[in-house]
C-alpha positions as CSV (number, residue, x, y, z in Angstrom):
1,X,-17.2,153.3,-60.2
2,X,-17.8,153.0,-63.9
3,X,-20.3,150.1,-65.0
4,X,-19.9,148.7,-68.5
5,X,-22.7,147.3,-70.5
6,X,-21.5,144.9,-72.8
7,X,-22.9,143.2,-75.8
8,X,-24.0,139.6,-74.9
9,X,-24.0,138.2,-78.5
10,X,-22.4,139.1,-81.9
11,X,-25.0,141.3,-83.9
12,X,-25.7,144.8,-85.3
13,X,-27.1,147.8,-83.0
14,X,-30.5,148.0,-83.9
15,X,-31.7,150.9,-81.5
16,X,-30.2,152.6,-78.7
17,X,-32.6,153.2,-76.2
18,X,-30.8,155.7,-73.8
19,X,-28.8,159.1,-74.0
20,X,-25.7,160.3,-72.4
21,X,-27.0,161.8,-69.0
22,X,-30.0,159.3,-68.5
23,X,-30.6,157.3,-65.0
24,X,-31.1,153.9,-65.8
25,X,-32.1,151.4,-63.6
26,X,-30.7,147.8,-63.3
27,X,-32.4,145.4,-66.0
28,X,-33.4,148.3,-68.1
29,X,-32.8,148.0,-71.8
30,X,-30.2,150.1,-72.9
31,X,-29.5,148.8,-76.5
32,X,-31.4,146.5,-78.6
33,X,-29.2,144.2,-80.8
34,X,-30.5,142.1,-84.0
35,X,-28.8,139.1,-84.6
36,X,-30.2,136.5,-87.2
37,X,-33.5,138.7,-87.6
38,X,-34.2,138.3,-83.9
39,X,-34.2,141.7,-81.5
40,X,-32.5,141.2,-78.1
41,X,-32.5,143.7,-75.7
42,X,-29.0,144.6,-73.7
43,X,-29.8,145.3,-70.1
44,X,-28.0,147.6,-67.5
45,X,-26.4,145.3,-64.8
46,X,-26.5,147.8,-62.4
47,X,-28.4,151.1,-61.8
48,X,-26.4,154.3,-62.5
49,X,-26.0,157.5,-65.0
50,X,-25.2,157.0,-68.8
51,X,-21.8,158.5,-69.0
52,X,-20.9,157.5,-72.7
53,X,-22.3,155.5,-75.6
54,X,-19.5,153.5,-77.5
55,X,-22.0,152.5,-80.3
56,X,-24.0,153.9,-83.3
57,X,-27.1,152.5,-84.7
58,X,-26.2,150.1,-87.7
59,X,-22.9,149.4,-86.4
60,X,-21.7,145.6,-86.1
61,X,-20.6,144.6,-82.7
62,X,-19.1,141.5,-81.4
63,X,-19.7,139.7,-77.9
64,X,-18.5,141.3,-75.2
65,X,-18.0,145.0,-77.0
66,X,-18.6,147.9,-74.4
67,X,-21.9,149.4,-75.9
68,X,-22.6,151.9,-72.8
69,X,-20.6,153.0,-69.8
70,X,-22.5,153.9,-66.7
71,X,-21.0,156.0,-63.9
């Protein structure tokens, strides 16, 4: 079953720290968002393999947007 890694704030994708096919552990930082000059990691809610990355660096995102899908 797929697990979505969602933005917890509105901001800009500063850095994507995973690639498609990577194995990630629960709590691992997948994406770093920048908002109001602060960098905030978006962590995996569960362990899994990165199935799809739905964002690009520099992209503006809203709270709740799906950034990464884990299989």
